[in-house]
All heavy atoms as an XYZ file, in Angstrom:
999
protein
N     119.993    167.100    100.012
C     119.000    167.624     99.108
C     119.420    167.210     97.666
O     120.595    167.222     97.341
C     118.907    169.201     99.175
C     118.201    169.821     98.029
S     117.686    171.446     98.204
C     116.424    171.370     99.507
N     118.408    166.873     96.917
C     118.698    166.423     95.542
C     119.087    167.626     94.746
O     118.738    168.626     94.897
C     117.359    165.765     95.027
N     119.856    167.207     93.663
C     120.346    168.282     92.746
C     119.266    168.225     91.606
O     118.905    167.190     91.031
C     121.673    167.888     92.125
C     122.121    168.893     91.107
C     123.552    168.452     90.469
O     124.192    167.584     91.111
O     123.787    168.812     89.328
N     118.626    169.355     91.323
C     117.555    169.472     90.407
C     117.937    170.102     89.040
O     117.295    170.874     88.493
C     116.441    170.344     91.040
C     115.811    169.574     92.220
C     116.184    169.876     93.494
C     114.843    168.623     92.073
C     115.588    169.203     94.570
C     114.357    167.904     93.070
C     114.716    168.316     94.347
O     114.123    167.570     95.340
N     118.995    169.508     88.487
C     119.434    169.862     87.115
C     119.824    168.557     86.460
O     120.622    167.806     87.042
C     120.621    170.853     87.267
C     120.967    171.307     85.857
C     122.038    172.386     85.892
C     122.300    172.978     84.490
N     123.255    174.000     84.534
N     119.218    168.265     85.371
C     119.536    167.060     84.633
C     119.967    167.392     83.176
O     119.428    168.246     82.624
C     118.312    166.095     84.553
C     117.723    165.628     85.949
C     116.501    164.708     85.678
C     118.751    164.866     86.718
N     120.866    166.543     82.745
C     121.215    166.644     81.321
C     120.125    166.126     80.493
O     119.221    165.454     81.022
C     122.509    165.759     81.105
N     120.111    166.373     79.254
C     118.938    165.934     78.375
C     118.647    164.490     78.474
O     117.484    164.045     78.568
C     119.298    166.407     76.874
C     118.074    166.069     76.036
C     118.355    166.510     74.523
O     119.213    167.174     74.366
O     117.602    165.956     73.650
N     119.689    163.778     78.399
C     119.492    162.164     78.339
C     119.040    161.820     79.750
O     118.163    160.858     79.758
C     120.742    161.452     77.887
C     120.374    160.055     77.497
C     121.813    161.523     78.886
C     119.532    159.944     76.249
N     119.489    162.344     80.818
C     119.035    162.074     82.127
C     117.493    162.406     82.324
O     116.803    161.616     82.913
C     119.741    162.801     83.170
C     121.201    162.319     83.275
C     122.153    163.144     84.200
O     121.845    164.365     84.372
O     122.957    162.562     84.864
N     117.150    163.511     81.685
C     115.766    163.956     81.835
C     114.792    162.952     80.952
O     113.798    162.612     81.429
C     115.672    165.410     81.116
C     114.365    166.036     81.295
S     114.137    166.475     83.013
C     112.439    165.820     83.278
N     115.284    162.553     79.802
C     114.524    161.469     79.137
C     114.389    160.183     79.985
O     113.301    159.535     79.981
C     115.174    161.147     77.778
C     115.032    162.306     76.812
C     115.701    162.128     75.467
N     115.204    160.927     74.838
C     115.705    160.325     73.768
N     116.945    160.731     73.351
N     115.245    159.199     73.216
N     115.527    159.782     80.577
C     115.443    158.600     81.462
C     114.451    158.871     82.636
O     113.652    157.950     82.974
C     116.883    158.407     81.958
C     117.053    157.217     82.946
C     117.106    155.959     82.497
C     117.118    157.472     84.333
C     117.143    154.912     83.371
C     117.400    156.470     85.175
C     117.388    155.161     84.747
N     114.574    159.999     83.268
C     113.669    160.290     84.375
C     112.232    160.298     84.000
O     111.367    159.719     84.719
C     114.010    161.676     85.022
N     111.905    160.739     82.777
C     110.523    160.714     82.235
C     110.082    159.390     82.120
O     108.814    159.005     82.352
C     110.445    161.493     80.898
C     110.607    163.060     81.025
C     109.405    163.706     81.532
O     108.415    163.094     81.893
O     109.563    165.010     81.676
N     110.875    158.352     81.755
C     110.478    156.958     81.605
C     110.126    156.503     82.996
O     109.052    155.782     83.099
C     111.645    156.123     81.042
C     111.858    156.529     79.561
C     111.402    154.632     81.164
C     113.111    155.956     78.900
N     110.878    156.765     83.995
C     110.579    156.309     85.280
C     109.320    156.900     85.782
O     108.324    156.301     86.322
C     111.686    156.591     86.343
C     112.930    155.748     85.963
C     111.253    156.262     87.784
C     114.122    156.092     86.740
N     109.126    158.239     85.722
C     107.864    158.982     86.143
C     106.686    158.413     85.506
O     105.589    158.263     86.028
C     108.074    160.442     85.911
C     108.995    161.097     87.012
C     109.076    160.856     88.283
C     109.783    162.144     86.660
N     109.891    161.742     88.822
C     110.399    162.536     87.942
C     110.184    162.930     85.579
C     111.392    163.596     88.068
C     111.137    163.999     85.764
C     111.611    164.273     86.931
N     106.719    158.092     84.146
C     105.658    157.625     83.329
C     105.237    156.227     83.800
O     104.105    155.920     83.606
C     106.145    157.691     81.920
C     104.974    158.066     80.887
C     105.392    158.217     79.494
N     106.497    157.424     78.993
C     107.704    157.835     78.596
N     107.989    159.133     78.711
N     108.612    157.011     78.233
N     106.119    155.458     84.379
C     105.889    153.964     84.414
C     105.995    153.524     85.886
O     105.833    152.336     86.217
C     106.897    153.231     83.613
C     106.643    153.335     82.107
O     105.718    152.939     81.472
N     107.480    154.188     81.557
N     106.314    154.436     86.782
C     106.565    153.879     88.222
C     105.243    153.454     88.875
O     104.129    153.979     88.505
C     107.254    155.020     89.053
C     106.405    156.176     89.362
C     107.169    157.143     90.358
O     107.760    156.613     91.303
O     107.160    158.386     90.123
N     105.371    152.643     89.777
C     106.543    151.839     90.212
C     106.811    150.783     89.097
O     105.899    150.272     88.536
C     106.168    151.245     91.569
C     104.721    151.077     91.420
C     104.212    152.269     90.656
N     108.114    150.559     88.830
C     108.456    149.486     87.966
C     109.651    148.693     88.459
O     110.447    149.169     89.305
C     108.722    150.131     86.565
C     109.972    150.926     86.313
C     110.205    151.101     84.884
C     109.845    152.365     86.833
N     109.827    147.520     87.899
C     110.982    146.689     88.316
C     112.141    147.229     87.481
O     112.058    147.901     86.423
C     110.726    145.212     87.938
O     110.715    145.063     86.494
N     113.365    146.968     88.067
C     114.475    147.434     87.419
C     114.765    146.694     86.060
O     115.184    147.312     85.091
C     115.801    147.265     88.277
O     115.888    145.870     88.742
N     114.193    145.408     86.057
C     114.264    144.701     84.686
C     113.449    145.371     83.609
O     113.775    145.485     82.540
N     112.256    145.842     84.157
C     111.293    146.503     83.139
C     111.889    147.828     82.767
O     111.836    148.231     81.614
C     109.986    146.818     83.916
C     108.962    147.365     83.007
C     107.580    147.644     83.685
O     107.361    147.276     84.819
O     106.692    148.258     82.935
N     112.612    148.554     83.625
C     113.288    149.787     83.291
C     114.287    149.506     82.210
O     114.527    150.253     81.299
C     113.834    150.439     84.546
C     114.631    151.783     84.288
C     113.702    152.849     83.685
C     115.254    152.262     85.569
N     115.109    148.455     82.446
C     116.183    148.090     81.462
C     115.528    147.920     80.069
O     115.937    148.427     79.082
C     116.942    146.838     81.917
C     117.774    146.233     80.727
C     117.766    147.132     83.036
N     114.331    147.184     80.026
C     113.657    146.867     78.771
C     113.110    148.122     78.118
O     113.281    148.390     76.947
C     112.524    145.809     78.973
C     111.797    145.429     77.823
C     110.574    144.500     78.081
N     109.591    145.146     79.099
C     108.850    146.084     78.827
N     108.680    146.599     77.548
N     107.923    146.451     79.672
N     112.566    149.013     78.909
C     112.037    150.289     78.315
C     113.238    151.153     77.843
O     113.070    151.782     76.772
C     111.316    151.053     79.432
C     109.929    150.388     79.828
C     109.433    151.143     81.037
C     108.952    150.591     78.700
N     114.306    151.314     78.611
C     115.448    152.038     78.078
C     116.116    151.483     76.806
O     116.594    152.207     76.007
C     116.448    152.166     79.194
S     115.927    153.290     80.564
N     116.023    150.100     76.738
C     116.582    149.575     75.493
C     115.722    149.857     74.334
O     116.227    150.343     73.209
C     116.586    147.965     75.684
C     117.205    147.280     74.450
C     117.109    145.743     74.655
O     116.154    145.212     75.187
O     118.188    145.137     74.313
N     114.497    149.911     74.499
C     113.575    150.332     73.471
C     113.413    151.763     73.062
O     113.462    152.139     71.980
N     113.435    152.644     74.057
C     113.234    154.005     73.858
C     114.535    154.816     73.759
O     114.668    155.801     72.980
C     112.499    154.608     75.162
C     111.081    154.225     75.135
C     110.194    154.909     76.269
O     110.417    156.172     76.357
O     109.421    154.272     76.907
N     115.597    154.220     74.386
C     116.919    155.068     74.308
C     118.004    154.276     73.606
O     119.132    154.717     73.446
C     117.346    155.434     75.740
C     116.368    156.229     76.555
C     116.800    156.378     78.096
C     116.088    157.546     75.932
N     117.717    153.001     73.381
C     118.667    152.178     72.670
C     120.012    151.906     73.661
O     121.038    151.844     73.128
C     119.142    152.638     71.313
C     119.771    151.654     70.426
O     119.462    150.503     70.563
N     120.722    152.034     69.525
N     119.675    151.783     74.911
C     120.674    151.544     75.890
C     120.907    150.077     76.175
O     120.037    149.284     76.172
C     120.295    152.209     77.168
C     120.482    153.814     77.199
C     120.938    154.521     76.120
C     120.280    154.594     78.346
N     120.930    155.825     76.673
C     120.533    155.952     77.916
C     119.773    154.405     79.574
C     120.349    157.003     78.720
C     119.636    155.467     80.420
C     119.932    156.841     80.016
N     122.114    149.794     76.595
C     122.387    148.467     77.161
C     122.009    148.422     78.621
O     121.955    149.516     79.244
C     123.878    148.078     77.015
C     124.273    148.054     75.532
C     125.777    147.638     75.457
C     126.193    147.692     74.070
N     126.025    146.640     73.127
N     121.994    147.282     79.159
C     121.593    147.183     80.611
C     122.594    147.945     81.490
O     122.167    148.672     82.456
C     121.633    145.600     80.930
C     121.350    145.345     82.420
C     121.474    143.823     82.583
C     121.125    143.377     84.053
N     121.178    141.982     84.227
N     123.901    147.911     81.223
C     124.911    148.566     82.134
C     124.697    150.078     82.049
O     124.860    150.725     83.048
C     126.301    148.171     81.586
O     126.505    148.568     80.251
N     124.258    150.633     80.978
C     123.998    152.070     80.838
C     122.904    152.422     81.690
O     122.933    153.471     82.474
C     123.806    152.479     79.462
O     124.950    152.097     78.530
C     123.633    153.960     79.356
N     121.798    151.672     81.589
C     120.577    151.958     82.460
C     120.962    151.913     83.847
O     120.617    152.927     84.635
C     119.455    150.919     82.106
O     119.128    150.990     80.782
C     118.345    151.163     82.973
N     121.625    150.931     84.372
C     122.024    150.829     85.785
C     122.935    151.888     86.195
O     122.883    152.422     87.319
C     122.482    149.402     86.000
C     121.460    148.390     86.225
C     121.315    147.324     85.377
C     120.440    148.599     87.203
C     120.282    146.425     85.480
C     119.410    147.598     87.267
C     119.431    146.558     86.532
O     118.414    145.652     86.631
N     123.879    152.358     85.358
C     124.762    153.449     85.657
C     124.021    154.712     85.881
O     124.305    155.489     86.877
C     125.807    153.603     84.524
O     126.662    152.430     84.508
C     126.750    154.835     84.814
N     123.147    155.011     85.019
C     122.400    156.307     85.012
C     121.438    156.258     86.194
O     121.178    157.128     86.947
C     121.645    156.575     83.750
C     122.634    156.836     82.601
C     120.794    157.873     83.949
C     123.660    157.869     82.791
N     120.808    155.017     86.498
C     119.856    154.856     87.559
C     120.631    155.051     88.868
O     120.213    155.791     89.789
C     119.263    153.515     87.539
C     118.345    153.132     88.780
C     117.223    154.142     88.868
C     117.834    151.727     88.640
N     121.851    154.470     88.964
C     122.697    154.661     90.217
C     122.994    156.196     90.449
O     122.796    156.670     91.593
C     123.885    153.772     90.191
C     124.876    153.992     91.429
C     126.088    153.190     91.256
N     126.734    153.296     89.972
C     127.460    154.375     89.495
N     127.679    155.309     90.337
N     128.086    154.210     88.340
N     123.343    156.820     89.399
C     123.708    158.240     89.436
C     122.514    159.067     90.051
O     122.693    159.913     90.832
C     124.129    158.694     88.157
C     124.631    160.171     88.189
C     125.074    160.595     86.812
N     126.104    159.779     86.231
C     126.251    159.651     84.923
N     125.639    160.338     83.981
N     127.280    158.889     84.455
N     121.339    158.813     89.473
C     120.221    159.616     89.869
C     119.646    159.176     91.264
O     119.021    160.038     91.969
C     119.097    159.549     88.801
C     119.458    160.154     87.461
C     118.309    160.214     86.456
C     120.063    161.524     87.568
N     119.854    157.960     91.665
C     119.569    157.450     92.975
C     120.516    158.242     93.938
O     120.069    158.756     95.102
C     119.694    156.010     93.129
S     118.317    155.094     92.422
N     121.788    158.356     93.660
C     122.692    158.982     94.480
C     122.421    160.489     94.655
O     122.684    161.104     95.735
C     124.131    158.939     93.965
C     124.711    157.535     94.081
C     126.108    157.271     93.407
O     126.493    158.276     92.557
O     126.673    156.195     93.439
N     121.745    161.010     93.704
C     121.417    162.526     93.755
C     119.965    162.672     94.440
O     119.511    163.768     94.591
C     121.387    163.026     92.299
C     122.835    163.206     91.811
C     122.856    163.508     90.330
N     122.218    164.587     89.774
C     122.087    164.965     88.556
N     122.629    164.105     87.621
N     121.537    166.066     88.184
N     119.407    161.599     94.865
C     118.213    161.671     95.664
C     116.900    161.850     94.887
O     115.893    162.122     95.510
N     116.913    161.525     93.539
C     115.764    161.614     92.747
C     114.908    160.369     92.763
O     113.661    160.343     92.730
C     116.007    161.973     91.297
C     116.723    163.387     91.196
C     117.171    163.634     89.837
C     115.634    164.427     91.588
N     115.556    159.182     92.743
C     114.925    157.841     92.570
C     115.496    156.918     93.653
O     116.565    157.131     94.334
C     115.060    157.310     91.260
C     114.584    158.279     90.117
C     115.353    158.843     89.309
C     113.198    158.320     90.000
C     114.914    159.827     88.326
C     112.658    159.200     88.964
C     113.562    159.863     88.191
N     114.784    155.902     93.819
C     115.132    154.855     94.767
C     115.023    153.346     93.988
O     113.998    153.248     93.394
C     114.271    154.856     96.013
C     114.570    153.656     97.031
C     115.936    153.920     97.663
C     113.532    153.633     98.102
N     116.106    152.635     94.050
C     116.011    151.257     93.504
C     116.379    150.342     94.691
O     117.526    150.209     95.093
C     117.129    151.201     92.461
C     117.157    149.878     91.826
O     116.159    149.093     91.896
N     118.210    149.508     91.119
N     115.247    149.736     95.245
C     115.426    149.001     96.366
C     114.631    147.616     96.090
O     113.454    147.631     95.728
C     114.833    149.669     97.613
C     115.118    148.952     98.889
C     114.850    149.948    100.047
O     113.624    149.935    100.420
O     115.769    150.557    100.549
N     115.375    146.457     96.301
C     114.653    145.262     96.050
C     114.275    144.953     94.638
O     113.241    144.319     94.398
N     114.941    145.634     93.679
C     114.633    145.538     92.309
C     113.397    146.318     91.874
O     112.908    146.159     90.765
N     112.974    147.180     92.809
C     111.725    148.020     92.492
C     112.279    149.508     92.412
O     112.904    149.999     93.269
C     110.749    147.969     93.581
C     109.492    148.704     93.214
C     108.450    148.392     94.352
C     107.230    149.280     94.207
N     106.344    149.128     95.338
N     111.922    150.221     91.309
C     112.315    151.621     91.122
C     111.083    152.570     91.180
O     110.096    152.335     90.747
C     112.864    151.780     89.655
C     113.341    153.247     89.500
C     114.121    150.842     89.423
N     111.326    153.540     92.103
C     110.277    154.582     92.468
C     111.075    155.903     92.496
O     112.159    155.980     92.733
C     109.553    154.225     93.707
C     110.484    154.324     94.920
C     108.745    153.045     93.656
C     109.816    154.290     96.344
N     110.143    156.953     92.399
C     110.693    158.227     92.483
C     110.591    158.734     93.972
O     109.746    158.430     94.672
C     109.947    159.276     91.560
O     108.668    159.358     91.946
N     111.663    159.428     94.433
C     111.646    160.077     95.643
C     111.164    161.508     95.572
O     110.707    162.197     96.421
C     112.992    160.026     96.314
C     113.601    158.651     96.591
C     114.997    158.820     97.159
C     112.688    157.960     97.658
N     111.298    162.069     94.289
C     110.830    163.426     93.899
C     109.876    163.240     92.729
O     110.298    162.716     91.710
C     112.104    164.259     93.502
C     111.658    165.630     93.081
C     113.062    164.425     94.615
N     108.681    163.682     92.827
C     107.733    163.587     91.718
C     108.205    164.584     90.569
O     108.969    165.398     90.786
C     106.336    164.038     92.164
O     106.243    165.354     92.395
N     107.608    164.255     89.436
C     107.877    165.166     88.243
C     107.511    166.634     88.510
O     108.204    167.515     88.315
C     107.102    164.585     87.041
C     107.359    165.339     85.797
C     106.602    164.626     84.665
N     106.932    165.089     83.347
C     106.542    166.279     82.794
N     105.731    167.038     83.519
N     106.993    166.764     81.596
N     106.234    166.705     89.230
C     105.811    168.070     89.442
C     106.699    168.774     90.504
O     107.076    170.002     90.246
C     104.437    167.973     90.132
C     103.273    167.511     89.094
C     103.476    166.004     88.834
O     103.930    165.192     89.658
O     102.893    165.529     87.785
N     107.159    168.120     91.525
C     108.193    168.683     92.537
C     109.423    168.975     91.833
O     109.999    170.031     92.081
C     108.364    167.717     93.569
C     109.361    168.169     94.631
C     108.867    169.384     95.499
O     107.659    169.781     95.396
O     109.779    169.971     96.173
N     109.906    168.119     90.892
C     111.197    168.422     90.203
C     111.103    169.675     89.404
O     111.956    170.501     89.567
C     111.442    167.222     89.218
C     112.702    167.496     88.308
C     113.977    167.291     88.955
C     112.540    168.009     87.127
C     115.086    167.489     88.029
C     113.665    168.177     86.327
C     114.905    167.955     86.859
N     109.991    169.904     88.648
C     109.892    171.090     87.819
C     109.570    172.309     88.642
O     110.018    173.519     88.413
C     108.861    170.945     86.748
C     109.387    170.030     85.636
C     108.801    168.824     85.373
C     110.385    170.530     84.749
C     109.348    167.985     84.306
C     110.870    169.746     83.753
C     110.343    168.561     83.586
N     108.844    172.133     89.796
C     108.623    173.231     90.692
C     109.958    173.801     91.339
O     110.260    174.947     91.275
C     107.711    172.864     91.852
N     110.897    172.827     91.721
C     112.172    173.201     92.214
C     113.071    173.945     91.141
O     113.763    174.892     91.388
C     112.852    172.010     92.730
C     112.198    171.320     94.013
C     112.687    172.024     95.274
N     111.988    171.393     96.417
C     112.503    170.470     97.211
N     113.768    170.252     97.153
N     111.764    170.074     98.216
N     112.993    173.430     89.940
C     113.749    173.958     88.794
C     113.229    175.376     88.559
O     114.065    176.285     88.381
C     113.574    173.178     87.544
C     114.596    172.024     87.376
C     114.681    171.582     85.915
O     113.663    171.555     85.252
N     115.790    171.244     85.462
N     112.001    175.524     88.544
C     111.395    176.859     88.418
C     111.721    177.860     89.528
O     112.170    179.049     89.221
C     109.894    176.874     88.286
O     109.438    175.994     87.234
N     111.770    177.494     90.695
C     112.212    178.317     91.916
C     113.669    178.678     91.757
O     113.936    179.832     91.958
C     112.001    177.479     93.234
C     110.504    177.386     93.575
C     110.423    176.358     94.777
O     111.383    176.127     95.504
O     109.236    175.910     95.037
N     114.462    177.691     91.311
C     115.937    178.019     91.182
C     116.091    179.001     90.059
O     116.975    179.919     90.154
C     116.655    176.804     90.987
C     118.147    176.931     90.653
C     118.930    175.965     91.486
C     120.461    176.110     91.368
N     120.973    177.418     91.645
N     115.426    178.908     88.956
C     115.449    179.763     87.800
C     115.116    181.159     88.239
O     115.873    182.158     88.042
C     114.569    179.297     86.681
C     114.537    180.323     85.512
C     115.609    180.419     84.629
C     113.524    181.183     85.410
C     115.659    181.381     83.604
C     113.477    182.187     84.336
C     114.594    182.186     83.499
N     114.049    181.320     88.928
C     113.593    182.649     89.475
C     114.545    183.227     90.490
O     114.987    184.362     90.340
C     112.192    182.665     90.090
C     111.809    183.952     90.787
C     111.209    182.314     88.970
N     115.123    182.392     91.350
C     116.110    182.863     92.280
C     117.367    183.339     91.577
O     117.992    184.383     91.805
C     116.521    181.724     93.224
C     117.396    182.050     94.337
C     116.897    183.115     95.264
O     115.696    183.042     95.638
O     117.730    183.968     95.663
N     117.897    182.470     90.594
C     119.163    182.833     89.948
C     119.086    184.021     88.997
O     119.944    184.756     88.761
C     119.673    181.514     89.237
C     120.114    180.431     90.084
O     120.205    180.662     91.285
O     120.253    179.321     89.569
N     117.928    184.023     88.345
C     117.776    185.062     87.311
C     117.177    186.425     87.708
O     117.479    187.422     87.201
C     116.942    184.492     86.038
O     117.504    183.175     85.751
C     116.956    185.353     84.891
N     116.201    186.376     88.700
C     115.460    187.477     89.083
C     115.615    187.764     90.587
O     114.741    188.363     91.229
C     114.038    187.333     88.668
C     113.743    187.278     87.283
C     113.641    185.951     86.579
C     113.700    188.352     86.471
C     113.450    185.878     85.237
C     113.555    188.178     85.076
C     113.428    186.993     84.440
N     116.716    187.376     91.138
C     117.033    187.485     92.573
C     115.898    186.980     93.474
O     115.564    187.676     94.503
C     117.407    188.927     92.889
C     118.684    189.382     92.348
C     118.563    189.620     90.805
O     117.655    190.318     90.471
N     119.536    189.147     90.042
N     115.226    186.028     93.043
C     114.031    185.416     93.746
C     112.734    186.175     93.650
O     111.685    185.933     94.246
N     112.736    187.197     92.754
C     111.449    188.071     92.674
C     110.612    187.522     91.653
O     110.735    187.686     90.483
C     111.836    189.463     92.345
O     110.724    190.221     92.067
N     109.386    186.914     92.107
C     108.464    186.438     91.192
C     107.704    187.513     90.381
O     107.571    187.451     89.254
C     107.364    185.562     91.936
C     106.338    184.886     91.162
C     106.973    183.935     90.071
C     105.387    184.064     92.019
N     107.444    188.740     91.000
C     106.923    189.779     90.197
C     107.843    190.181     89.055
O     107.421    190.567     88.011
C     106.732    190.964     91.225
C     106.519    190.298     92.584
C     107.369    188.997     92.427
N     109.104    190.235     89.285
C     110.115    190.608     88.238
C     110.141    189.677     87.133
O     110.173    189.952     85.974
C     111.451    190.813     88.789
C     111.688    192.056     89.688
C     111.371    193.318     88.857
O     111.833    193.593     87.762
N     110.548    194.185     89.461
N     109.926    188.355     87.524
C     109.890    187.331     86.522
C     108.646    187.483     85.648
O     108.661    187.439     84.468
C     109.889    185.892     87.178
C     109.491    184.801     86.171
C     110.244    184.348     85.278
C     108.199    184.277     86.294
C     109.877    183.323     84.292
C     107.804    183.314     85.457
C     108.644    182.834     84.431
N     107.485    187.712     86.323
C     106.214    187.854     85.564
C     106.199    189.140     84.619
O     105.772    189.149     83.559
C     105.028    187.951     86.586
C     104.637    186.629     87.289
C     103.613    186.845     88.329
C     104.195    185.644     86.271
N     106.865    190.144     85.211
C     106.959    191.401     84.364
C     107.806    191.116     83.088
O     107.366    191.442     81.987
C     107.644    192.450     85.266
C     107.801    193.793     84.532
C     106.596    194.394     84.043
C     108.550    194.772     85.358
N     108.923    190.483     83.229
C     109.664    190.014     82.083
C     108.871    189.229     81.141
O     108.959    189.289     79.869
C     110.988    189.352     82.428
N     108.088    188.237     81.596
C     107.248    187.317     80.805
C     106.299    188.079     80.023
O     106.123    187.872     78.773
C     106.735    186.309     81.713
C     105.995    185.253     80.997
C     106.683    184.100     80.420
C     104.551    185.296     80.799
C     105.937    183.146     79.685
C     103.837    184.391     80.019
C     104.524    183.182     79.559
N     105.468    188.938     80.616
C     104.302    189.674     80.052
C     104.869    190.684     79.092
O     104.007    191.196     78.324
C     103.316    190.076     81.037
C     102.704    188.965     81.878
C     103.856    191.191     81.953
N     106.091    191.091     79.149
C     106.530    192.144     78.195
C     106.560    191.502     76.842
O     106.525    192.125     75.862
C     107.893    192.675     78.585
C     107.890    193.650     79.768
C     109.219    194.239     79.973
N     109.053    195.259     81.006
C     110.078    195.547     81.916
N     111.158    194.893     81.909
N     109.802    196.480     82.759
N     106.797    190.190     76.770
C     106.946    189.479     75.454
C     105.672    188.784     75.098
O     105.463    188.524     73.966
C     108.169    188.535     75.514
C     109.391    189.277     75.875
C     110.604    188.814     75.210
N     110.635    187.838     74.205
C     110.849    188.060     72.937
N     111.195    189.298     72.487
N     110.804    187.121     72.046
N     104.877    188.439     76.003
C     103.687    187.625     75.659
C     102.475    188.209     76.444
O     102.552    188.129     77.731
C     103.795    186.182     76.151
C     102.619    185.293     75.781
C     102.763    183.931     76.372
C     101.596    183.002     76.079
N     100.376    183.426     76.666
N     101.598    188.716     75.848
C     100.347    189.291     76.410
C      99.443    188.127     76.965
O      99.273    187.099     76.313
C      99.583    190.196     75.626
C     100.340    191.418     75.139
C     100.786    192.255     76.358
C     101.653    193.423     76.038
N     102.323    193.925     77.046
N      98.885    188.335     78.152
C      97.944    187.318     78.794
C      96.555    187.502     78.357
O      96.074    188.648     78.234
C      98.129    187.459     80.285
C      99.483    187.238     80.882
C      99.441    187.416     82.358
C     100.095    185.865     80.564
N      95.876    186.383     78.025
C      94.524    186.451     77.796
C      93.725    186.730     79.110
O      94.218    186.498     80.187
C      93.976    185.133     77.166
O      94.020    184.077     78.103
N      92.465    187.187     79.038
C      91.649    187.353     80.210
C      91.509    186.046     81.031
O      91.584    186.106     82.309
C      90.240    187.775     79.829
C      90.156    189.234     79.340
O      91.144    189.931     79.575
O      89.205    189.579     78.642
N      91.460    185.006     80.334
C      91.378    183.672     81.062
C      92.644    183.366     81.940
O      92.664    182.875     82.977
C      91.112    182.468     80.046
C      91.012    181.118     80.771
C      90.729    180.040     79.768
C      90.717    178.751     80.500
N      90.942    177.631     79.607
N      93.846    183.655     81.208
C      95.019    183.467     81.928
C      95.184    184.357     83.129
O      95.693    183.872     84.199
C      96.237    183.637     80.954
C      96.385    182.595     79.988
C      97.374    182.894     78.833
O      97.458    184.097     78.383
O      98.109    182.036     78.329
N      94.841    185.659     82.993
C      94.852    186.572     84.148
C      93.953    186.023     85.272
O      94.368    186.076     86.486
C      94.339    188.024     83.608
C      94.120    188.877     84.863
C      95.361    188.515     82.738
N      92.767    185.561     84.965
C      91.875    185.018     86.030
C      92.552    183.795     86.733
O      92.409    183.596     87.912
C      90.428    184.760     85.431
C      89.670    185.951     85.120
C      89.498    186.872     86.239
O      89.158    186.507     87.364
N      89.832    188.209     85.970
N      93.137    182.957     85.903
C      93.834    181.771     86.523
C      94.876    182.182     87.402
O      95.067    181.641     88.422
C      94.369    180.830     85.365
C      93.189    180.092     84.635
C      93.757    179.343     83.383
O      94.991    179.318     83.154
O      92.984    178.631     82.797
N      95.700    183.220     87.008
C      96.848    183.710     87.769
C      96.286    184.241     89.099
O      96.819    184.107     90.191
C      97.650    184.649     87.068
C      98.688    184.097     85.986
C      99.311    185.091     85.190
C      99.735    183.102     86.657
N      95.214    185.098     89.016
C      94.652    185.665     90.253
C      94.254    184.507     91.153
O      94.397    184.544     92.432
C      93.461    186.618     89.803
C      93.987    187.814     89.167
C      92.574    186.862     91.063
C      92.878    188.741     88.582
N      93.554    183.504     90.630
C      93.093    182.342     91.471
C      94.314    181.715     92.172
O      94.313    181.393     93.301
C      92.343    181.321     90.680
C      91.794    180.239     91.473
C      91.013    179.191     90.699
O      90.622    179.411     89.596
N      90.690    178.085     91.268
N      95.370    181.515     91.421
C      96.485    180.825     91.939
C      97.247    181.695     93.010
O      97.588    181.191     94.025
C      97.654    180.598     90.677
C      97.155    179.470     89.781
C      98.985    180.226     91.281
C      97.888    179.372     88.518
N      97.210    183.003     92.807
C      97.886    183.939     93.812
C      96.966    183.977     95.047
O      97.657    183.909     96.193
C      98.018    185.303     93.173
C      98.991    185.309     92.120
C      98.192    186.363     94.277
C      99.052    186.562     91.270
N      95.653    183.891     94.899
C      94.819    183.923     96.012
C      94.962    182.646     96.879
O      94.984    182.694     98.170
C      93.348    184.155     95.700
C      93.097    185.588     95.297
O      93.743    186.463     95.801
N      92.009    185.795     94.501
N      95.115    181.447     96.152
C      95.290    180.261     96.840
C      96.679    180.118     97.518
O      96.871    179.497     98.539
C      95.106    179.065     95.842
C      93.675    178.901     95.433
C      93.557    177.921     94.296
O      94.527    177.286     93.831
O      92.365    177.739     93.797
N      97.596    180.712     96.930
C      99.068    180.674     97.479
C      99.345    181.815     98.421
O     100.489    181.834     98.949
N      98.423    182.762     98.678
C      98.739    183.917     99.492
C      98.916    183.456    100.932
O      98.211    182.588    101.475
C      97.510    184.828     99.426
C      97.654    186.082    100.369
C      96.392    186.995    100.101
N      96.668    187.646     98.787
C      95.691    188.236     98.170
N      94.446    188.263     98.631
N      95.925    188.842     96.991
N      99.987    184.034    101.564
C     100.312    183.685    102.904
C      99.221    184.232    103.869
O      98.740    185.395    103.657
C     101.688    184.254    103.282
N      98.886    183.451    104.780
C      97.883    183.915    105.671
C      98.535    184.569    106.817
O      99.584    184.343    107.379
C      97.100    182.657    106.373
C      96.492    181.730    105.375
C      95.410    182.334    104.549
C      94.732    181.285    103.741
N      94.446    181.825    102.384
N      97.971    185.764    107.223
C      98.623    186.675    108.213
C      98.045    186.356    109.687
O      97.101    185.731    109.897
C      98.281    188.058    107.856
C      98.958    188.505    106.679
C      98.691    190.032    106.285
O      98.411    190.720    107.210
O      98.733    190.310    105.131
């Protein structure tokens, strides 16, 4: 299972891949040079590290994600709720709405999300 925690610079690197995939490793080097001011060796080192963690694949000079951006953030969110609220989504929502009141539109969107995600009995 992939590790779903990235340092800030790894996150910026991952965003480059997600934004441009599929891309060649050479194109990734060029993008990282322009956006992160990295040398080729730095790009390949970080790419190897994130491939080993199961987030990306570099095969035949082509770089793709094994975990989508959406899946990555969903897993991070699940881990946060698990670690901080003992896995209780209602406790998380309670903490959230104590500081930020929801608009009627947000409440309706949440009701729709809950209905769509409701376990079938």
